[in-house]
N, CA and C atoms as a LAMMPS dump frame, in Angstrom:
ITEM: TIMESTEP
0
ITEM: NUMBER OF ATOMS
564
ITEM: BOX BOUNDS ff ff ff
-5.0000000000000000e+02 5.0000000000000000e+02
-5.0000000000000000e+02 5.0000000000000000e+02
-5.0000000000000000e+02 5.0000000000000000e+02
ITEM: ATOMS id mol type element x y z
1 1 1 N -64.97 -284.475 -207.367
2 1 2 C -63.636 -284.98 -207.104
3 1 3 C -63.653 -285.74 -205.781
4 2 1 N -63.156 -286.936 -205.821
5 2 2 C -63.091 -287.76 -204.607
6 2 3 C -61.642 -288.126 -204.338
7 3 1 N -61.375 -288.469 -203.105
8 3 2 C -60.054 -288.936 -202.708
9 3 3 C -60.263 -290.234 -201.934
10 4 1 N -59.328 -291.176 -202.094
11 4 2 C -59.47 -292.483 -201.451
12 4 3 C -58.3 -292.75 -200.522
13 5 1 N -58.615 -293.443 -199.428
14 5 2 C -57.617 -293.845 -198.451
15 5 3 C -57.754 -295.347 -198.251
16 6 1 N -56.626 -296.058 -198.338
17 6 2 C -56.627 -297.515 -198.291
18 6 3 C -55.994 -298.025 -197.002
19 7 1 N -56.583 -299.072 -196.467
20 7 2 C -56.052 -299.71 -195.272
21 7 3 C -56.164 -301.235 -195.444
22 8 1 N -55.364 -301.797 -196.393
23 8 2 C -55.435 -303.242 -196.623
24 8 3 C -54.742 -304.018 -195.509
25 9 1 N -55.164 -305.252 -195.356
26 9 2 C -54.538 -306.143 -194.363
27 9 3 C -54.168 -307.459 -195.051
28 10 1 N -53.101 -308.064 -194.558
29 10 2 C -52.621 -309.32 -195.158
30 10 3 C -53.676 -310.411 -195.13
31 11 1 N -54.503 -310.405 -194.07
32 11 2 C -55.522 -311.457 -193.952
33 11 3 C -56.798 -311.145 -194.746
34 12 1 N -56.812 -310.016 -195.461
35 12 2 C -57.967 -309.669 -196.291
36 12 3 C -59.092 -308.987 -195.551
37 13 1 N -58.88 -308.598 -194.304
38 13 2 C -59.958 -307.988 -193.512
39 13 3 C -59.91 -306.452 -193.517
40 14 1 N -59.114 -305.863 -194.386
41 14 2 C -58.983 -304.407 -194.425
42 14 3 C -60.155 -303.714 -195.1
43 15 1 N -59.994 -302.419 -195.278
44 15 2 C -61.038 -301.62 -195.921
45 15 3 C -60.411 -300.37 -196.518
46 16 1 N -61.159 -299.687 -197.31
47 16 2 C -60.776 -298.398 -197.867
48 16 3 C -61.964 -297.466 -197.717
49 17 1 N -61.716 -296.164 -197.899
50 17 2 C -62.82 -295.213 -197.876
51 17 3 C -62.592 -294.18 -198.97
52 18 1 N -63.622 -293.92 -199.735
53 18 2 C -63.618 -292.83 -200.714
54 18 3 C -64.355 -291.665 -200.061
55 19 1 N -63.765 -290.486 -200.157
56 19 2 C -64.329 -289.289 -199.539
57 19 3 C -64.622 -288.284 -200.65
58 20 1 N -65.827 -287.735 -200.646
59 20 2 C -66.197 -286.723 -201.636
60 20 3 C -67.087 -285.695 -200.953
61 21 1 N -67.352 -284.591 -201.658
62 21 2 C -68.238 -283.581 -201.097
63 21 3 C -69.243 -283.146 -202.135
64 22 1 N -70.364 -282.607 -201.655
65 22 2 C -71.427 -282.098 -202.523
66 22 3 C -71.79 -280.708 -202.024
67 23 1 N -71.423 -279.701 -202.804
68 23 2 C -71.69 -278.312 -202.41
69 23 3 C -73.18 -278.013 -202.35
70 24 1 N -73.97 -278.643 -203.209
71 24 2 C -75.401 -278.333 -203.27
72 24 3 C -76.15 -278.755 -202.017
73 25 1 N -75.795 -279.905 -201.462
74 25 2 C -76.516 -280.326 -200.247
75 25 3 C -75.664 -280.171 -198.989
76 26 1 N -74.551 -279.424 -199.112
77 26 2 C -73.704 -279.079 -197.965
78 26 3 C -73.26 -280.313 -197.192
79 27 1 N -72.703 -281.284 -197.92
80 27 2 C -72.345 -282.534 -197.252
81 27 3 C -71.005 -283.066 -197.731
82 28 1 N -70.437 -283.911 -196.9
83 28 2 C -69.27 -284.705 -197.26
84 28 3 C -69.721 -286.156 -197.172
85 29 1 N -69.341 -286.926 -198.164
86 29 2 C -69.763 -288.326 -198.24
87 29 3 C -68.587 -289.257 -198.015
88 30 1 N -68.816 -290.281 -197.22
89 30 2 C -67.85 -291.355 -197.001
90 30 3 C -68.423 -292.624 -197.625
91 31 1 N -67.589 -293.321 -198.38
92 31 2 C -68.007 -294.614 -198.938
93 31 3 C -66.952 -295.65 -198.564
94 32 1 N -67.148 -296.313 -197.417
95 32 2 C -66.208 -297.375 -197.042
96 32 3 C -66.481 -298.625 -197.875
97 33 1 N -65.401 -299.324 -198.235
98 33 2 C -65.513 -300.552 -199.026
99 33 3 C -64.621 -301.609 -198.377
100 34 1 N -65.187 -302.791 -198.161
101 34 2 C -64.411 -303.877 -197.552
102 34 3 C -63.443 -304.492 -198.552
103 35 1 N -62.317 -304.927 -198.033
104 35 2 C -61.31 -305.608 -198.833
105 35 3 C -61.861 -306.974 -199.26
106 36 1 N -61.586 -307.34 -200.531
107 36 2 C -62.086 -308.62 -201.039
108 36 3 C -60.979 -309.634 -201.27
109 37 1 N -59.73 -309.178 -201.231
110 37 2 C -58.629 -310.1 -201.462
111 37 3 C -57.304 -309.378 -201.304
112 38 1 N -56.236 -310.116 -201.601
113 38 2 C -54.894 -309.525 -201.508
114 38 3 C -54.116 -309.84 -202.769
115 39 1 N -53.202 -308.954 -203.084
116 39 2 C -52.224 -309.207 -204.144
117 39 3 C -50.875 -309.182 -203.454
118 40 1 N -49.813 -309.122 -204.216
119 40 2 C -48.489 -309.181 -203.592
120 40 3 C -48.26 -308.047 -202.596
121 41 1 N -48.721 -306.843 -202.878
122 41 2 C -48.471 -305.719 -201.97
123 41 3 C -49.729 -304.951 -201.573
124 42 1 N -50.771 -305.125 -202.286
125 42 2 C -51.966 -304.315 -202.059
126 42 3 C -53.184 -305.179 -201.814
127 43 1 N -54.193 -304.526 -201.273
128 43 2 C -55.464 -305.217 -201.127
129 43 3 C -56.313 -305.019 -202.37
130 44 1 N -57.276 -305.895 -202.543
131 44 2 C -58.257 -305.754 -203.621
132 44 3 C -59.576 -305.365 -202.971
133 45 1 N -60.295 -304.437 -203.594
134 45 2 C -61.525 -303.915 -203
135 45 3 C -62.723 -304.005 -203.944
136 46 1 N -62.494 -304.372 -205.199
137 46 2 C -63.569 -304.423 -206.179
138 46 3 C -64.655 -305.392 -205.732
139 47 1 N -65.892 -304.891 -205.677
140 47 2 C -67.026 -305.718 -205.287
141 47 3 C -67.198 -305.886 -203.793
142 48 1 N -66.381 -305.2 -203
143 48 2 C -66.491 -305.315 -201.545
144 48 3 C -67.742 -304.631 -201.016
145 49 1 N -68.233 -305.114 -199.897
146 49 2 C -69.427 -304.526 -199.28
147 49 3 C -69.17 -303.049 -198.996
148 50 1 N -70.167 -302.218 -199.293
149 50 2 C -69.992 -300.779 -199.086
150 50 3 C -71.317 -300.128 -198.712
151 51 1 N -71.195 -298.938 -198.151
152 51 2 C -72.362 -298.102 -197.853
153 51 3 C -71.967 -296.663 -198.146
154 52 1 N -72.934 -295.775 -198.139
155 52 2 C -72.697 -294.348 -198.264
156 52 3 C -73.104 -293.68 -196.959
157 53 1 N -72.213 -292.83 -196.442
158 53 2 C -72.465 -292.131 -195.186
159 53 3 C -72.35 -290.636 -195.456
160 54 1 N -73.394 -289.91 -195.109
161 54 2 C -73.429 -288.468 -195.328
162 54 3 C -73.083 -287.74 -194.03
163 55 1 N -72.076 -286.855 -194.095
164 55 2 C -71.704 -286.037 -192.947
165 55 3 C -72.082 -284.579 -193.227
166 56 1 N -72.565 -283.883 -192.193
167 56 2 C -72.846 -282.458 -192.364
168 56 3 C -71.59 -281.65 -192.033
169 57 1 N -71.637 -280.341 -192.267
170 57 2 C -70.445 -279.508 -192.073
171 57 3 C -69.978 -279.5 -190.615
172 58 1 N -70.884 -279.612 -189.676
173 58 2 C -70.475 -279.647 -188.267
174 58 3 C -69.72 -280.927 -187.928
175 59 1 N -70.158 -282.034 -188.479
176 59 2 C -69.455 -283.298 -188.247
177 59 3 C -68.062 -283.261 -188.89
178 60 1 N -67.979 -282.657 -190.06
179 60 2 C -66.675 -282.498 -190.712
180 60 3 C -65.764 -281.64 -189.831
181 61 1 N -66.318 -280.559 -189.281
182 61 2 C -65.546 -279.724 -188.362
183 61 3 C -65.057 -280.507 -187.151
184 62 1 N -65.877 -281.407 -186.652
185 62 2 C -65.464 -282.241 -185.514
186 62 3 C -64.306 -283.169 -185.882
187 63 1 N -64.316 -283.71 -187.09
188 63 2 C -63.205 -284.558 -187.539
189 63 3 C -61.931 -283.724 -187.663
190 64 1 N -62.056 -282.525 -188.221
191 64 2 C -60.891 -281.637 -188.326
192 64 3 C -60.328 -281.314 -186.941
193 65 1 N -61.217 -281.056 -185.997
194 65 2 C -60.78 -280.774 -184.621
195 65 3 C -60.065 -281.982 -184.018
196 66 1 N -60.576 -283.165 -184.278
197 66 2 C -59.942 -284.387 -183.749
198 66 3 C -58.536 -284.557 -184.319
199 67 1 N -58.372 -284.275 -185.61
200 67 2 C -57.044 -284.394 -186.216
201 67 3 C -56.104 -283.349 -185.617
202 68 1 N -56.579 -282.126 -185.488
203 68 2 C -55.739 -281.033 -184.985
204 68 3 C -55.299 -281.261 -183.539
205 69 1 N -56.15 -281.894 -182.733
206 69 2 C -55.862 -282.046 -181.3
207 69 3 C -55.478 -283.473 -180.899
208 70 1 N -55.321 -284.365 -181.883
209 70 2 C -55.07 -285.786 -181.589
210 70 3 C -56.163 -286.34 -180.684
211 71 1 N -57.38 -285.959 -180.972
212 71 2 C -58.525 -286.384 -180.168
213 71 3 C -59.372 -287.41 -180.884
214 72 1 N -60.644 -287.383 -180.577
215 72 2 C -61.574 -288.319 -181.185
216 72 3 C -62.975 -287.76 -181.209
217 73 1 N -63.809 -288.366 -182.028
218 73 2 C -65.193 -287.937 -182.165
219 73 3 C -66.021 -289.139 -182.619
220 74 1 N -67.287 -289.154 -182.261
221 74 2 C -68.176 -290.21 -182.757
222 74 3 C -69.533 -289.616 -183.098
223 75 1 N -70.171 -290.217 -184.077
224 75 2 C -71.483 -289.773 -184.555
225 75 3 C -72.423 -290.973 -184.588
226 76 1 N -73.684 -290.669 -184.481
227 76 2 C -74.718 -291.687 -184.469
228 76 3 C -75.808 -291.226 -185.431
229 77 1 N -76.002 -291.949 -186.531
230 77 2 C -77.036 -291.623 -187.512
231 77 3 C -78.118 -292.701 -187.452
232 78 1 N -79.344 -292.287 -187.206
233 78 2 C -80.446 -293.25 -187.11
234 78 3 C -81.552 -292.857 -188.077
235 79 1 N -81.977 -293.821 -188.867
236 79 2 C -83.138 -293.666 -189.746
237 79 3 C -84.099 -294.795 -189.399
238 80 1 N -85.32 -294.759 -189.924
239 80 2 C -86.245 -295.868 -189.641
240 80 3 C -85.706 -297.235 -190.079
241 81 1 N -84.851 -297.24 -191.118
242 81 2 C -84.336 -298.498 -191.665
243 81 3 C -83.059 -298.999 -191.02
244 82 1 N -82.214 -298.055 -190.545
245 82 2 C -80.887 -298.495 -190.104
246 82 3 C -80.275 -297.501 -189.121
247 83 1 N -79.268 -297.988 -188.433
248 83 2 C -78.486 -297.163 -187.518
249 83 3 C -77.026 -297.296 -187.929
250 84 1 N -76.354 -296.153 -188.023
251 84 2 C -74.952 -296.129 -188.409
252 84 3 C -74.172 -295.375 -187.342
253 85 1 N -73.059 -295.958 -186.913
254 85 2 C -72.168 -295.248 -185.99
255 85 3 C -70.845 -295.004 -186.712
256 86 1 N -70.312 -293.813 -186.497
257 86 2 C -69.056 -293.411 -187.104
258 86 3 C -68.141 -292.939 -185.984
259 87 1 N -66.926 -293.465 -185.934
260 87 2 C -65.944 -292.987 -184.963
261 87 3 C -64.672 -292.617 -185.714
262 88 1 N -64.023 -291.587 -185.217
263 88 2 C -62.727 -291.177 -185.752
264 88 3 C -61.888 -290.783 -184.56
265 89 1 N -60.796 -291.501 -184.33
266 89 2 C -60.013 -291.196 -183.127
267 89 3 C -58.533 -291.472 -183.32
268 90 1 N -57.758 -290.738 -182.556
269 90 2 C -56.311 -290.875 -182.535
270 90 3 C -55.942 -292.163 -181.8
271 91 1 N -54.868 -292.814 -182.246
272 91 2 C -54.397 -293.995 -181.522
273 91 3 C -52.876 -293.999 -181.44
274 92 1 N -52.396 -294.693 -180.463
275 92 2 C -50.964 -294.957 -180.292
276 92 3 C -50.856 -296.413 -179.859
277 93 1 N -50.123 -297.205 -180.651
278 93 2 C -49.913 -298.61 -180.337
279 93 3 C -48.439 -298.771 -179.985
280 94 1 N -48.19 -299.187 -178.762
281 94 2 C -46.814 -299.344 -178.286
282 94 3 C -46.086 -300.393 -179.108
283 95 1 N -44.845 -300.096 -179.405
284 95 2 C -44.005 -301.028 -180.153
285 95 3 C -43.695 -302.239 -179.285
286 96 1 N -43.708 -303.4 -179.913
287 96 2 C -43.374 -304.638 -179.197
288 96 3 C -41.872 -304.912 -179.239
289 97 1 N -41.162 -304.152 -180.081
290 97 2 C -39.721 -304.335 -180.217
291 97 3 C -39.003 -303.118 -179.668
292 98 1 N -38.031 -303.356 -178.844
293 98 2 C -37.26 -302.259 -178.265
294 98 3 C -36.529 -301.501 -179.372
295 99 1 N -36.569 -300.197 -179.282
296 99 2 C -35.895 -299.359 -180.271
297 99 3 C -36.751 -298.986 -181.461
298 100 1 N -37.864 -299.666 -181.64
299 100 2 C -38.779 -299.307 -182.731
300 100 3 C -39.81 -298.312 -182.212
301 101 1 N -40.196 -297.354 -183.05
302 101 2 C -41.171 -296.364 -182.58
303 101 3 C -42.584 -296.949 -182.463
304 102 1 N -43.386 -296.312 -181.636
305 102 2 C -44.796 -296.688 -181.524
306 102 3 C -45.498 -296.401 -182.848
307 103 1 N -46.572 -297.123 -183.107
308 103 2 C -47.416 -296.826 -184.274
309 103 3 C -48.428 -295.783 -183.835
310 104 1 N -48.463 -294.668 -184.562
311 104 2 C -49.338 -293.562 -184.222
312 104 3 C -50.149 -293.189 -185.451
313 105 1 N -51.405 -292.902 -185.257
314 105 2 C -52.251 -292.499 -186.376
315 105 3 C -53.671 -292.26 -185.915
316 106 1 N -54.601 -292.429 -186.838
317 106 2 C -56.03 -292.26 -186.56
318 106 3 C -56.776 -293.459 -187.112
319 107 1 N -57.867 -293.788 -186.486
320 107 2 C -58.718 -294.872 -186.951
321 107 3 C -60.113 -294.361 -187.247
322 108 1 N -60.638 -294.749 -188.399
323 108 2 C -62.022 -294.459 -188.773
324 108 3 C -62.782 -295.772 -188.698
325 109 1 N -63.823 -295.799 -187.897
326 109 2 C -64.67 -296.981 -187.795
327 109 3 C -66.09 -296.62 -188.188
328 110 1 N -66.676 -297.431 -189.044
329 110 2 C -68.067 -297.229 -189.468
330 110 3 C -68.781 -298.554 -189.294
331 111 1 N -69.904 -298.507 -188.595
332 111 2 C -70.671 -299.73 -188.35
333 111 3 C -72.134 -299.486 -188.695
334 112 1 N -72.685 -300.424 -189.465
335 112 2 C -74.107 -300.373 -189.811
336 112 3 C -74.628 -301.806 -189.768
337 113 1 N -75.516 -302.053 -188.816
338 113 2 C -76.006 -303.416 -188.635
339 113 3 C -74.854 -304.337 -188.261
340 114 1 N -74.732 -305.457 -188.97
341 114 2 C -73.648 -306.399 -188.683
342 114 3 C -72.382 -306.082 -189.483
343 115 1 N -72.454 -305.116 -190.382
344 115 2 C -71.302 -304.733 -191.201
345 115 3 C -70.435 -303.712 -190.464
346 116 1 N -69.103 -303.877 -190.561
347 116 2 C -68.196 -302.928 -189.932
348 116 3 C -66.976 -302.728 -190.821
349 117 1 N -66.568 -301.47 -190.948
350 117 2 C -65.404 -301.084 -191.72
351 117 3 C -64.436 -300.365 -190.786
352 118 1 N -63.144 -300.722 -190.882
353 118 2 C -62.114 -300.053 -190.085
354 118 3 C -60.994 -299.634 -191.03
355 119 1 N -60.725 -298.333 -191.029
356 119 2 C -59.7 -297.782 -191.902
357 119 3 C -58.689 -297.05 -191.039
358 120 1 N -57.42 -297.421 -191.167
359 120 2 C -56.355 -296.757 -190.434
360 120 3 C -55.753 -295.633 -191.256
361 121 1 N -55.399 -294.545 -190.591
362 121 2 C -54.754 -293.398 -191.23
363 121 3 C -53.414 -293.162 -190.551
364 122 1 N -52.345 -293.12 -191.322
365 122 2 C -51.077 -292.665 -190.77
366 122 3 C -51.229 -291.177 -190.463
367 123 1 N -50.275 -290.603 -189.758
368 123 2 C -50.35 -289.167 -189.508
369 123 3 C -50.34 -288.393 -190.825
370 124 1 N -49.577 -288.866 -191.792
371 124 2 C -49.535 -288.204 -193.096
372 124 3 C -50.852 -288.292 -193.848
373 125 1 N -51.474 -289.47 -193.836
374 125 2 C -52.757 -289.589 -194.549
375 125 3 C -53.862 -288.846 -193.804
376 126 1 N -53.752 -288.742 -192.479
377 126 2 C -54.724 -287.934 -191.727
378 126 3 C -54.577 -286.458 -192.094
379 127 1 N -53.344 -286.019 -192.313
380 127 2 C -53.1 -284.642 -192.755
381 127 3 C -53.714 -284.419 -194.141
382 128 1 N -53.541 -285.382 -195.036
383 128 2 C -54.14 -285.288 -196.371
384 128 3 C -55.665 -285.252 -196.27
385 129 1 N -56.237 -286.073 -195.406
386 129 2 C -57.687 -286.052 -195.189
387 129 3 C -58.119 -284.681 -194.688
388 130 1 N -57.381 -284.134 -193.745
389 130 2 C -57.699 -282.821 -193.194
390 130 3 C -57.721 -281.759 -194.293
391 131 1 N -56.712 -281.757 -195.14
392 131 2 C -56.639 -280.76 -196.22
393 131 3 C -57.794 -280.931 -197.202
394 132 1 N -58.147 -282.182 -197.518
395 132 2 C -59.275 -282.423 -198.429
396 132 3 C -60.59 -281.953 -197.805
397 133 1 N -60.77 -282.225 -196.519
398 133 2 C -62.002 -281.785 -195.85
399 133 3 C -62.094 -280.265 -195.815
400 134 1 N -60.973 -279.588 -195.586
401 134 2 C -60.962 -278.116 -195.621
402 134 3 C -61.304 -277.622 -197.023
403 135 1 N -60.744 -278.267 -198.032
404 135 2 C -61.033 -277.945 -199.433
405 135 3 C -62.53 -278.09 -199.709
406 136 1 N -63.111 -279.197 -199.236
407 136 2 C -64.549 -279.42 -199.417
408 136 3 C -65.38 -278.36 -198.718
409 137 1 N -65.035 -278.025 -197.48
410 137 2 C -65.777 -276.991 -196.754
411 137 3 C -65.686 -275.641 -197.457
412 138 1 N -64.509 -275.306 -197.989
413 138 2 C -64.348 -274.044 -198.72
414 138 3 C -65.296 -274.013 -199.911
415 139 1 N -65.383 -275.111 -200.636
416 139 2 C -66.291 -275.163 -201.794
417 139 3 C -67.754 -275.085 -201.36
418 140 1 N -68.092 -275.753 -200.287
419 140 2 C -69.473 -275.704 -199.789
420 140 3 C -69.833 -274.282 -199.386
421 141 1 N -68.967 -273.622 -198.621
422 141 2 C -69.252 -272.255 -198.169
423 141 3 C -69.266 -271.279 -199.348
424 142 1 N -68.378 -271.465 -200.328
425 142 2 C -68.358 -270.599 -201.504
426 142 3 C -69.638 -270.759 -202.319
427 143 1 N -70.111 -271.989 -202.441
428 143 2 C -71.363 -272.231 -203.171
429 143 3 C -72.539 -271.569 -202.454
430 144 1 N -72.549 -271.64 -201.117
431 144 2 C -73.608 -270.967 -200.353
432 144 3 C -73.577 -269.467 -200.578
433 145 1 N -72.381 -268.894 -200.54
434 145 2 C -72.222 -267.451 -200.734
435 145 3 C -72.683 -267.042 -202.133
436 146 1 N -72.291 -267.806 -203.14
437 146 2 C -72.699 -267.502 -204.511
438 146 3 C -74.221 -267.573 -204.654
439 147 1 N -74.826 -268.56 -204.023
440 147 2 C -76.293 -268.691 -204.077
441 147 3 C -76.967 -267.522 -203.366
442 148 1 N -76.427 -267.096 -202.24
443 148 2 C -76.98 -265.936 -201.531
444 148 3 C -76.9 -264.683 -202.39
445 149 1 N -75.769 -264.467 -203.046
446 149 2 C -75.613 -263.302 -203.925
447 149 3 C -76.606 -263.361 -205.078
448 150 1 N -76.796 -264.543 -205.646
449 150 2 C -77.721 -264.72 -206.767
450 150 3 C -79.151 -264.393 -206.328
451 151 1 N -79.539 -264.893 -205.158
452 151 2 C -80.891 -264.61 -204.649
453 151 3 C -81.089 -263.121 -204.364
454 152 1 N -80.074 -262.476 -203.814
455 152 2 C -80.171 -261.039 -203.527
456 152 3 C -80.331 -260.248 -204.82
457 153 1 N -79.584 -260.613 -205.857
458 153 2 C -79.696 -259.931 -207.143
459 153 3 C -81.063 -260.172 -207.768
460 154 1 N -81.555 -261.414 -207.679
461 154 2 C -82.885 -261.724 -208.218
462 154 3 C -83.964 -260.931 -207.493
463 155 1 N -83.848 -260.828 -206.18
464 155 2 C -84.812 -260.056 -205.388
465 155 3 C -84.752 -258.58 -205.759
466 156 1 N -83.541 -258.066 -205.91
467 156 2 C -83.387 -256.657 -206.271
468 156 3 C -83.988 -256.381 -207.644
469 157 1 N -83.773 -257.286 -208.589
470 157 2 C -84.351 -257.111 -209.929
471 157 3 C -85.873 -257.23 -209.895
472 158 1 N -86.364 -258.135 -209.086
473 158 2 C -87.806 -258.369 -208.986
474 158 3 C -88.517 -257.17 -208.367
475 159 1 N -87.899 -256.557 -207.4
476 159 2 C -88.523 -255.425 -206.704
477 159 3 C -88.042 -254.084 -207.255
478 160 1 N -87.249 -254.14 -208.333
479 160 2 C -86.685 -252.929 -208.938
480 160 3 C -85.882 -252.116 -207.946
481 161 1 N -85.294 -252.768 -207.012
482 161 2 C -84.433 -252.1 -206.042
483 161 3 C -83.001 -252.429 -206.378
484 162 1 N -82.189 -251.425 -206.337
485 162 2 C -80.765 -251.657 -206.542
486 162 3 C -80.135 -251.91 -205.185
487 163 1 N -79.137 -252.774 -205.15
488 163 2 C -78.451 -252.981 -203.874
489 163 3 C -77.864 -251.657 -203.38
490 164 1 N -77.886 -251.468 -202.093
491 164 2 C -77.355 -250.24 -201.511
492 164 3 C -75.889 -250.107 -201.864
493 165 1 N -75.479 -248.878 -202.281
494 165 2 C -74.067 -248.707 -202.618
495 165 3 C -73.208 -248.821 -201.37
496 166 1 N -72.021 -249.291 -201.58
497 166 2 C -71.072 -249.404 -200.486
498 166 3 C -70.431 -248.044 -200.299
499 167 1 N -70.473 -247.539 -199.089
500 167 2 C -69.869 -246.241 -198.826
501 167 3 C -68.368 -246.376 -198.838
502 168 1 N -67.74 -245.37 -199.457
503 168 2 C -66.292 -245.36 -199.565
504 168 3 C -65.728 -244.513 -198.441
505 169 1 N -64.812 -245.067 -197.683
506 169 2 C -64.214 -244.329 -196.576
507 169 3 C -63.286 -243.224 -197.049
508 170 1 N -62.782 -243.336 -198.285
509 170 2 C -61.844 -242.353 -198.813
510 170 3 C -62.62 -241.34 -199.639
511 171 1 N -62.44 -240.082 -199.347
512 171 2 C -63.116 -239.024 -200.087
513 171 3 C -62.388 -238.839 -201.402
514 172 1 N -63.135 -238.933 -202.514
515 172 2 C -62.519 -238.801 -203.819
516 172 3 C -62.294 -237.327 -204.132
517 173 1 N -61.188 -237.04 -204.856
518 173 2 C -60.87 -235.677 -205.26
519 173 3 C -61.473 -235.379 -206.617
520 174 1 N -61.863 -234.119 -206.812
521 174 2 C -62.288 -233.694 -208.136
522 174 3 C -61.042 -233.537 -208.989
523 175 1 N -61.179 -233.502 -210.324
524 175 2 C -59.995 -233.296 -211.176
525 175 3 C -59.251 -231.999 -210.838
526 176 1 N -60.011 -230.945 -210.461
527 176 2 C -59.37 -229.676 -210.112
528 176 3 C -58.535 -229.817 -208.843
529 177 1 N -59.077 -230.521 -207.825
530 177 2 C -58.336 -230.712 -206.579
531 177 3 C -57.078 -231.545 -206.817
532 178 1 N -57.195 -232.535 -207.682
533 178 2 C -56.05 -233.369 -207.989
534 178 3 C -54.964 -232.55 -208.679
535 179 1 N -55.358 -231.655 -209.609
536 179 2 C -54.389 -230.813 -210.312
537 179 3 C -53.704 -229.867 -209.337
538 180 1 N -54.473 -229.291 -208.413
539 180 2 C -53.886 -228.389 -207.418
540 180 3 C -52.871 -229.122 -206.548
541 181 1 N -53.196 -230.356 -206.166
542 181 2 C -52.3 -231.122 -205.329
543 181 3 C -51.011 -231.455 -206.071
544 182 1 N -51.124 -231.778 -207.356
545 182 2 C -49.956 -232.17 -208.135
546 182 3 C -49.062 -230.986 -208.5
547 183 1 N -49.635 -229.762 -208.569
548 183 2 C -48.854 -228.595 -208.971
549 183 3 C -48.87 -227.564 -207.87
550 184 1 N -47.738 -227.415 -207.231
551 184 2 C -47.61 -226.418 -206.176
552 184 3 C -46.745 -225.302 -206.714
553 185 1 N -47.323 -224.083 -206.772
554 185 2 C -46.618 -222.955 -207.398
555 185 3 C -45.381 -222.549 -206.627
556 186 1 N -45.256 -222.892 -205.372
557 186 2 C -44.085 -222.538 -204.592
558 186 3 C -42.844 -223.313 -205.047
559 187 1 N -43.07 -224.418 -205.744
560 187 2 C -41.946 -225.231 -206.201
561 187 3 C -41.239 -224.62 -207.396
562 188 1 N -41.857 -223.628 -208.068
563 188 2 C -41.247 -223.029 -209.261
564 188 3 C -40.127 -222.137 -208.979
């Protein structure tokens, strides 16, 4: 399941980003796509230049922290073939008209070589991004936990060892003790 955020511009220089997660490799993926044209109200993105950017769970946590604190974060990914920089930061643009509110939100910038993508997030879309990232992290952590349980069971079966029973803090009553508790002869 992926979610997309759009930031079209009238001059056609906007971008969008599709965000998805992969529980198996513990990652969140960003796929920014450049705007290719405009329609009456929306941008067109089909066929726009794009890349795939893989974020680890710590980087996702940093983005969540930036949203929660109106802060910012940047990452630097370097491989032998390319260098990618990712920034996510809060912004406030002062209104040029008296009585109009400032523009407030977050900006995602991704740069690789000469290509650059800039996606703006309103406070509402940043909140939606935050919830999706939390959803992705929950699935990643749940998948890890399920895999750990599976490995423990496989190991126990392989070594003919049963997992240690969980001790119960509550002492169970025998049927006789339960009957005695339920029937008090003084009540007759």
